Each structure stands twice: as structure tokens, then as C-alpha cells.
C-alpha positions in Angstrom: 0.2 0.3 -0.1 1.2 3.3 -1.2 -1.3 6.4 -0.2 0.8 8.8 -1.1 -0.7 12.5 -1.1 -2.9 13.7 -3.8 0.1 16.4 -4.3 2.6 13.8 -4.4 1.1 12.0 -7.2 0.0 14.4 -9.0 3.1 16.6 -8.8 5.2 12.7 -9.2 2.7 12.2 -13.0 3.3 15.8 -13.9 6.9 15.7 -13.9 7.4 12.3 -15.4 5.9 13.2 -17.9 7.3 16.7 -18.5 10.4 14.5 -18.5 8.8 12.0 -20.8 9.6 8.6 -18.8 6.2 8.0 -19.4 3.9 8.7 -21.5 -0.1 8.7 -22.2 -0.9 5.2 -22.8 0.3 4.5 -19.4 -1.8 5.9 -18.0 -4.3 3.3 -17.4 -1.7 1.5 -16.0 -1.4 3.9 -13.2 -5.2 4.0 -12.6 -5.8 0.4 -12.4 -1.9 -0.1 -10.0 -3.4 2.7 -7.8 -7.6 1.2 -7.5 -6.4 -1.5 -7.1 -4.0 -1.1 -4.6 -7.8 1.0 -3.4 -5.4 4.7 -3.1 -8.4 6.6 -5.1 -7.2 9.7 -3.8 -3.8 9.1 -5.7 -6.2 8.1 -8.9 -7.4 12.0 -8.7 -3.5 12.6 -9.2 -2.8 11.3 -11.9 -5.9 11.8 -13.3 -5.3 15.8 -12.9 -1.9 15.7 -14.2 -3.0 14.3 -16.6 -6.0 17.0 -17.9 -2.8 19.7 -16.6 -1.0 18.2 -18.8 -3.4 17.9 -22.1 -4.4 21.1 -21.6 -0.6 22.6 -21.4 -0.3 20.7 -24.2 -3.0 22.3 -26.3 -1.3 26.0 -24.9 2.5 25.2 -26.4 0.7 23.9 -30.0 -1.4 27.6 -29.7 2.1 29.4 -29.1 4.2 27.8 -32.0 1.2 27.9 -34.7 1.0 32.1 -33.3 4.3 32.8 -33.7 
């Protein structure tokens, strides 16, 4: 059992995404791992990190197109 805080999971996943340590398809594996461990708070952090990362990618793409 890991029982990390939501912020710890969020920060870890977001940093891993930015460093290309994990990728989008890994989301399902991460969620499955934490769900099996019944760590639903960490699942929420994982989902929020992926959502924020997608928003950052969209913003970056938009800025790149505008320049």
C-alpha cells in the first residue's frame, strides 16, 4: 500500500510526463495499479496531472502556431 497524497501523485506524474518518463498510454496502467491498491486519492492526482499536461500541450501548440 502506498497511500501517497493527491499532491504527491500529481507532482510525480506531471514531472514524469514532462520528462518523457511516462507517456499517455501509461495512464491506464497507473490508474489500474492505484485502483487495485484502493488508493483512490492518488488516482485523482494521476487524472488531474494528465488533464493539466494535456492543457499545457494544447497551449504550447497554440502558441507555436501563433508565432
